[in-house]
C-alpha positions, -999 to 999 in steps of 0.1 A, spaced: 134 -340 7 106 -355 -14 95 -390 -6 110 -417 -29 84 -434 -50 90 -472 -52 84 -487 -87 97 -522 -82 97 -545 -51 111 -580 -54 107 -603 -24 121 -638 -18 123 -646 -55 135 -682 -62 138 -696 -98 149 -730 -109 157 -746 -143 150 -782 -152 179 -796 -172 186 -831 -182 187 -851 -151 190 -822 -127 173 -791 -113 194 -759 -112 184 -735 -83 196 -704 -102 179 -677 -80 177 -684 -43 156 -658 -25 164 -624 -41 151 -591 -25 154 -559 -46 139 -524 -45 140 -498 -72 127 -462 -69 115 -437 -95 143 -420 -114 170 -440 -97 196 -464 -112 206 -497 -96 233 -520 -109 234 -557 -104 270 -570 -105 286 -604 -102 304 -631 -121 288 -649 -151 262 -674 -138 255 -654 -106 218 -649 -116 219 -612 -128 202 -618 -162 178 -644 -149 164 -620 -123 157 -593 -149 143 -618 -174 118 -628 -147 108 -591 -144 101 -590 -181 84 -624 -181 109 -639 -206 123 -668 -187 134 -698 -208 107 -726 -212 125 -749 -187 125 -721 -160 101 -720 -131 94 -693 -105 93 -714 -74 84 -686 -49 84 -649 -44 67 -617 -57 77 -591 -83 55 -561 -75 56 -534 -101 39 -500 -94 31 -473 -119 11 -441 -119 -13 -433 -148 -14 -398 -163 -46 -391 -143 -27 -398 -110 -41 -432 -102 -16 -457 -88 -15 -494 -97 5 -523 -84 7 -557 -100 26 -589 -91 42 -599 -124 47 -635 -111 9 -639 -110 2 -624 -145 -3 -646 -175 20 -645 -205 -7 -627 -225 -12 -600 -198 26 -594 -195 29 -591 -233 0 -566 -236 5 -546 -203 41 -548 -192 67 -559 -217 78 -530 -239 50 -508 -227 59 -502 -190 92 -520 -188 116 -522 -217 149 -539 -221 182 -532 -240 201 -564 -246 239 -570 -249 241 -576 -287 220 -553 -308 222 -577 -338 203 -604 -320 176 -578 -308 169 -565 -343 151 -583 -371 175 -584 -401 145 -586 -426 128 -554 -414 137 -518 -419 149 -497 -389 118 -475 -392 94 -504 -391 110 -518 -360 108 -485 -341 72 -480 -352 59 -515 -345 57 -513 -306 37 -480 -307 12 -494 -332 9 -527 -313 5 -513 -277 -13 -480 -284 -29 -484 -318 -9 -454 -330 -16 -445 -366 11 -452 -392 17 -415 -398 19 -407 -361 42 -437 -354 65 -427 -383 68 -391 -370 76 -403 -335 101 -429 -348 120 -401 -366 120 -380 -334 132 -410 -313 161 -418 -337 171 -381 -336 169 -382 -298 192 -412 -295 218 -394 -316 213 -409 -351 221 -384 -378 197 -380 -408 170 -401 -391 146 -400 -421 172 -417 -443 180 -443 -416 144 -453 -413 148 -470 -447 180 -489 -437 183 -525 -425 203 -534 -394 233 -548 -413 238 -513 -429 245 -497 -395 276 -499 -373 274 -516 -339 270 -483 -320 243 -471 -343 224 -505 -339 225 -501 -301 211 -466 -305 183 -480 -326 176 -507 -299 174 -479 -273 150 -460 -295 128 -491 -298 129 -496 -260 118 -460 -254 91 -460 -282 62 -467 -257 75 -443 -230 83 -470 -204 88 -462 -167 116 -487 -163 145 -495 -185 166 -527 -180 200 -526 -196 216 -561 -198 254 -555 -205 244 -527 -230 279 -518 -240 298 -551 -239 297 -557 -277 309 -521 -285 344 -505 -285 354 -483 -256 347 -449 -272 312 -460 -283 306 -475 -249 311 -442 -232 287 -424 -256 260 -451 -251 262 -448 -213 260 -410 -216 230 -413 -239 211 -436 -215 219 -412 -186 207 -382 -205 175 -399 -216 169 -411 -180 171 -375 -167 149 -362 -194 122 -389 -191 125 -396 -153 132 -433 -160 142 -459 -134 171 -480 -147 185 -514 -138 220 -521 -152 233 -557 -154 270 -558 -157 302 -574 -146 321 -542 -154 326 -522 -122 339 -493 -143 305 -490 -159 289 -493 -124 310 -464 -111 297 -441 -140 260 -449 -139 247 -463 -106 231 -448 -75 228 -482 -58 247 -515 -63 235 -550 -56 263 -576 -56 251 -611 -66 267 -645 -60 253 -679 -66 218 -667 -71 216 -644 -40 223 -607 -33 251 -608 -8 258 -571 -5 238 -539 -13 243 -503 -8 249 -469 -23 276 -466 -50 300 -449 -24 293 -476 2 301 -505 -21 332 -488 -37 347 -471 -7 334 -493 23 328 -528 9 322 -554 37 317 -588 19 349 -608 10 334 -615 -24 330 -577 -30 366 -573 -19 376 -598 -46 355 -581 -73 371 -547 -65 406 -562 -63 401 -578 -97 394 -544 -114 422 -536 -139 445 -508 -126 470 -492 -149 491 -479 -120 495 -512 -102 530 -526 -94 516 -562 -96 526 -584 -126 493 -602 -126 457 -593 -123 440 -605 -91 415 -633 -95 392 -648 -69 404 -683 -62 381 -714 -69 349 -713 -89 312 -707 -81 292 -736 -65 272 -762 -85 236 -750 -81 222 -784 -90 233 -794 -54 218 -779 -23 241 -752 -10 251 -758 27 259 -726 46 274 -697 28 278 -704 -9 311 -683 -10 327 -701 20 349 -726 -1 365 -696 -19 366 -673 11 400 -670 29 381 -654 59 354 -681 62 343 -690 97 332 -725 109 296 -713 109 299 -704 72 301 -741 63 269 -749 83 245 -719 82 236 -694 55 242 -659 68 212 -635 71 214 -599 58 231 -578 84 227 -540 85 260 -521 84 261 -498 116 254 -462 108 237 -468 74 201 -474 64 210 -486 29 242 -508 34 234 -545 40 257 -575 39 251 -613 40 282 -624 58 288 -639 92 318 -615 95 292 -588 102 278 -606 133 289 -587 165 304 -620 178 326 -626 148 363 -619 149 373 -585 135 385 -589 99 399 -561 79 399 -559 41 432 -568 23 458 -540 26 462 -539 -12 425 -532 -16 425 -505 11 453 -487 -7 434 -490 -40 402 -475 -23 422 -446 -9 435 -439 -44 399 -442 -57 387 -417 -31 414 -392 -42 404 -396 -78 366 -397 -70 359 -428 -90 323 -432 -79 302 -403 -89 
C-alpha cells in the first residue's frame, strides 16, 4: 500500500474572539490531519467551532479573532517534485492572499449568492483568480473558464459566461462557485455546508459533482456539516467537534458503526429515521457551554447522562480505541478504570439497521 501523503497538519490550535466585555474561547486545542486525495468531515452543532477552524486555514478570521496558539502546517509538492511546508499561522495576510487562498486552498461556502459578486458576469468571476494568481492572459482564462463551467455541469457554458448571478438558479450558482474554487487548480478544497441552501435533489447532484472532481483532480477535501447524511455519502474520516474541541475522530465506519463518545451517540440518535416508531425526534438535552467562561473538566459533562465525577474536574485526554490506529475519543469513559457503559439500546438497534443497509460507504 502506497504511503499516505500528509497535506495538512493542525496542532494545538486555539482561537479566541474579543466581544464587548468578554473573550470567547471558540477553539480550544484542535488537532487535525488530512492526507492527499482523502475527505474528512467536521461535524457538530452550530457554534462548535467547525467553520472557525477552516476559516483559520484560509486566513479569513473575523477582525476580532486571534490565534492564541498552535500551528497550521500546509504541505504541497510543486510540478518539479519539490516539497514545501508552511505554517499558515506565521504567514502575513499578504502572503496568504498571494500564495495560499484560492491558489492552493479554495473554499466553497454555504450560500452561493453571498460568494458571488452581483455586479460581475459569471465569466469574469471565473476568469479573475487565474489572471490574479498566475497572470493568465484574458484569452487563455476565457478558454479555461468555459471548460470549467462545462466540467461542473453547466450547459451552454459560453452563453452562461455573459450571465449575472441573479439569472441562474441556486444549484447553477453553486456550480459556478465550485468552478471558481477550482480555477487555480488547488490541492485542497474546503466545503462549508455546500448544499444547505439547495433542495434535496440538487444537493445530491452537487455532492456527486464534488466527488467526481475530487477523483479526477486528486483533491483533498474538508467538509463542514451538521448533516450526518451528507457525511455518510462523502467522508473517509470524521472529526466530531464540541465546544471548540475535537472529541471523537475515526474512519466513517468507526464513527457510524462503533461510536464511543456520548455526544456522538446523541448526534447519531438525532438523525431523522423514517422507519422509527418514536413520535418525537431525539434531541440532546441542555445546551452547549458558554465559552466566555473557563470550561472546567469535560465541556459535555452537564449534558451527559453518563458523566463521571472526574468529568466535572478534569478535561479528558484523547484515548485510543483498542484495536484501531485511527479511532480516538476524548472521554473518561474510555479510561480502563471507568465503569463499563454501553450505548443506548435504541442507538444500537439503529446502528444494526444501518449496517444491514450499508449507510456509510
